[in-house]
N, C-alpha and C positions, 0 to 999 in steps of 0.2 A: 066550469064553476068550481070554486075552491071549497073544499070540505072544511067544516069547523073542527078545530082540534081542541079536545077537552084537556086542558092542562090543569092538573090538580096541584094546587100550592101545598107544599109540604108544611104541616103545622108542627112546630116544636114547642114543647112546654116552656112557658116563661120561667117557672120555678120548679125545680126538682128537689125533693127532700130525700136524702140518703141517711141510712142509719142502721143500727143493730138493736135487736131486742124486741120481743113480743109486746112489752109494756109500751115502748115508744110507738110501735106500729099502731096498736089500737087507740092510744091517746091521740096520735096524729090523724088517724082515720076519722075519729069522732069529732075532733076539733075542726077538721076541714068542713064537715057537714054543719056542725053547730054554728060555726062562725062564718060560713060561706066563703072560706079561703080557697084560693086557686093555686093548687100545686098537685104534683104527681109524686106518689110514693115509690121509691126504687130501692131495693127490689120491691115487687108488689106485695110481698110479705116478708118483713124483716126476720132475720134469724140471728145466729150468733156469728155474724161476719167478723173477720179479723180486721185490724186497722189497715192492713195491706189491701184487703178487698174494699174497704170503705174509701181508701185513698184512690183506688182505681175507678170506682163509681163517681167520685167527685170529678176526676179528670175526664171520664167519658161524657159526663153531663156538660162540662165546660166546653169540650170539643164539639158537642152537638149544639152549642149556642145557648144552653140554658144557664140560668143562675141556679145556685146550689145553696140549700140549707143542710148542714150536716149535724146530726144529733147522735150523741154517744155518751156514755158514762166514762168518767175519768178514773174510777176506782181500780180499774184494771192495772194501772200503773204501779199500784202498791205490791202486786204479787207476780207480775210478769215483765221482766226486763225487756224482752223483745217488743212487746206491745207498748211499753213505756217509750222506747226509742221511736216506734212508729207514730205514737200520739204526738211526741215532740216534733217529728218530722211534719206531720199534718199541720200542727200549729205554726211552725216556722214557715211552711210553704204557703199557707192560706190565710192566716190571721189578718194580713193586710191586703188581701185580694178582694177588690170591690164586687167580684162576681160570686163570692163565697161567704156565707155566714156560718161560723162555727158556734153551735148551740149546745155546748157540752155542760155537764153538771158533775159535781163532786160531792158525795160519792156517786150519785145516780140521779136519774130523772125524777125519782120519788122526792128528792130534796126540792126540786122545782115545785112539785105538787104541794109539799108542806109549806112552801112560801105563800101559798094562796091563804093560809091560815095563821101562820106565825112569822114573826120577824126574828129570825135566828140564824146564826152561821156557826153554831157550836160544832164540835167534832162529833161525827156519827160513826165514820169508819166504813160502815157497810150499808147497803141499801136496806138490809133487814132491820137495822137500828132505826133507820128513818121510818120504815114502815110501821114499827111499833108506835111511834108518835103520831104518824099519819092516821092510824086507826082510831084515834080519839075523835077524828073529824069525818072520816069515811070508814065507818065501823067495819064493814065487810071487805075492805080493800084486800085484794089477793092478786098475786102476780100470775095466776092461772088463767088460761084461755076463757074458761067458762064465766069468770067475772069480768075480765077485760073487754070482752066482745060486746057487753051491754053498755050503751052509751050513757046511761043514767049517772054514772060516777063522774063522768066528765062534765055533764050538764050541771050537776050539783056544784062541782068545783068551780065553774066559771060564773055561776049565778051571783047576783049582786055585785058585779064588778070585781070579783076576787082575783081575776087574771091581771087586772090593771094593778091591784095591790101587790101581787106577786112580782110583777115587773118592776114596780117602784122599789120594792124591798131588795130585789136582786141587784138593780142598778146601784142603790145606796150602799149596799153591803160590799159589792164588788168581790174581789179576791182577798178581802182583809181578814177572813177567818179560815178555819179548817174546811168548812163546807161553802160551796158557791155554785151558782148557776148562771150561765150566759144564754139561757133559753129566751130571756127577754129580748135578746137581739133578733131572734127569729120572729117573735110576736111584733116587734116594731116594724120589721120589714114586710110581714104579711099584712099588717094594718095599713101600710102605705101602698100595698098592692103590687109592688115590684121590688126587685133588688137592684137592678141596673140603673 
């Protein structure tokens, strides 16, 4: 009599989100829950990864059969030539790759947040300048863990279809101004359920 062999199918995540920054991490963690999106955050807690580390995480996820959404701030290119070159390399290598969505923002993810409230692509220069304006809408906004870990700020930001407004604004504005966000690409892909 033959024994039954229990073969466990290895499950790979369909979508992996890689990135850097605690703000991005908490936003994506809350967004996943609030919007019922299906993705895995890697690393499990974003830090201050270099563009070289991010590029390696993209390659590892692709090699593992996953689709990738890559989230990072573009402002680093203003003060770090090495990271600027690495950013350019990531864009050159993955912008046209159907398995990867680059969801970067200039100067930072906070600009994406601001697009939920305003139609602007004026020059901000730094995330702190964006945050000054963002605080008109999210009064206590702070880049500290104690604020970011509370999901209420994301809940408020996506209420009344504001994320759709942000996506439409980001698409319409494109890269025509000093500030831009391609995070709408990630939202489009997540709303469709898969990247591939």
